[in-house]
Structure formats: C-alpha cells, structure tokens
N, C-alpha and C positions, 0 to 999 in steps of 0.2 A: 683606218681606226683604230683607236684604242678599248681596253674596255676601259667601263666606271667602275675606279674601284669604289667604296669607303670608307667615307674619315673612321678616325681613331678610335671616333664609341661612337660610332655605328658599325665597326667592326667587334669590337668587344661586345656591346648586346647581340651582336650576329652571334659568336662565337656562344654565350650566354646560353645558346637556343633560342635567339629572335628570330623575330621577320625579320627583313631590309626593304624600300618598298620596291613596287617593283619595276622604274630607271634601274637597279642591281639587278634583277636574273642574268641578265649574264653572264656577271662576275659569279653569282652563283654558283649556275651550269657549271662555269672555267672553272671554280675554287672543289667541285663536287667529282669531277672528270681526266685535272689536269695528269701527268702527269706522276706532282704531287701531295694527287689528295691522300696518302696513306696518312703521310709526314703532320698534311696539313689536320688530319685525323687523331692523332695523336700530338701534335700542339692543341687539339680545343682541350683536348678530356684533363692533359697539363693544366693545361691555362684553367680548366676550370677548380679541379680538384689543389691549386696552390694557394691563395688564399686561405681554404680549415687545415692545410696542411701548415699552413704560416702561424697562425696559431696556434694548433695545440702541439705544433712545437713549441711553442713562448707558453705556453702552460704547463707543458712537460717536466719542465728545464725548471722552470718557476714556481712549481711546489717540492722541490727539490728532485727530480732524479738527473742520474748522470744522462749529459748535453751526449755524451755515442752513441747510446742504449736506445736516448730518441729519435736522433740519425736514422738508427740503424734500424726502428720501425717504422718509422715516415718511408725512407725508402721500398722497404717492406709492403709500407701498403701502399705506395709508387708502383710496383711491380701487378699489385691488383688488380689496380686502376687503368695500370695500360693491358694489363690481358682482355680482363671487359670488353676497353676503348675494341678495343682488337678485334675478337671479336663479334664486334655489331655494326663492324664500320661500313660494312657492304647495308647495310639497311639503315642504317643511321644515312647519315651520306643520301639515299633513293628516300627517304621518308620529309630529312632536308627542302629537297630540288620538290616533293610532291605539293607540298609547302608553301613552297612562291610560284608554283603552278603548277611545274609537270610535271608529265604523265606519271605513275607510279610506274617504280624499271626502267627508268628515264637515264639512270644514270648509271645506270650496270647494264644496261645498250650499250651506249655511248664507248665505257669504255669498254668493251668489247672491239666494238668493233674497231676501235683504234687499234687495241691488241694487235685485232687477225692483220688489219694495214700492216705492222708493222709486221708478223709475222711472215709476212707476203712480203714487205721491202727488204726484210733479212737474209729469203728464202731466196729470191734476185740477186741479189750479192755474193750470196757465201757457199748454197747448192746446187750453184748451179751445173745441170746434168748434164752438157756438152762439151766440160775436161777433160 
C-alpha cells in the first residue's frame, strides 16, 4: 500500500509550518526520513523566503535600484537563508515530526538506523575480507 500524500494546498500549508491531519502521519515521517530529506528541507527554506524575495526585488527595482544590484542582494540573502535552514535542519525535522505525534528525536533515530543499514550493505558488497 502506498503512502497517502497531501494534496497541493495541504502540502503548501505544511511547508509553512502547518500541521497535517493524522491520516498523513506516515507521509510526514517519510518526508523527514527519506533519502532526500535534506533536499526537502532546502526546498522548504526557499519556498518560505520566495514571496518575501519577490516583493523585495520588486520594491528595490521600482524605487530606482539597478536590477543587477537588487538581484545580487537577494542572492546573498538567499545564501544566508540556506545556511540558517541547513544549520537547523535536523532539529527542525525532529520538531516537525514531534508535532505530528512522533516521539522527540524519532526522525534522527530512523535516519541513523537507515544509514547503519546502508553502511552494512556497502561493507557486505565492497569490503568483503575473504578476497
């Protein structure tokens, strides 16, 4: 059986720190523990800052600023947002999972277990000491 995914409006609400209904609990766990969880955190950070960046760019250009300077300022701001987002990624995902009913630190534990299993598979294939 596949995981029930939220529809686009619910997904957008979830990206802006909203809480999904309990029916999406398994998808929330998948969102925070899948192989691409860090990319999802980056998308969440960019999505949160995009409307502010668009308004700021329009204001800077409208009031006589050179658009290359405005674009450069926004790109530097985006880099700062990405750094802050990635710095708190683990805690952010664990807190998001806790808001959806999972125990604190559950996401980190699941990711660590998945990493250990992947490392074991790697060792079994590539670090075979019998050769």
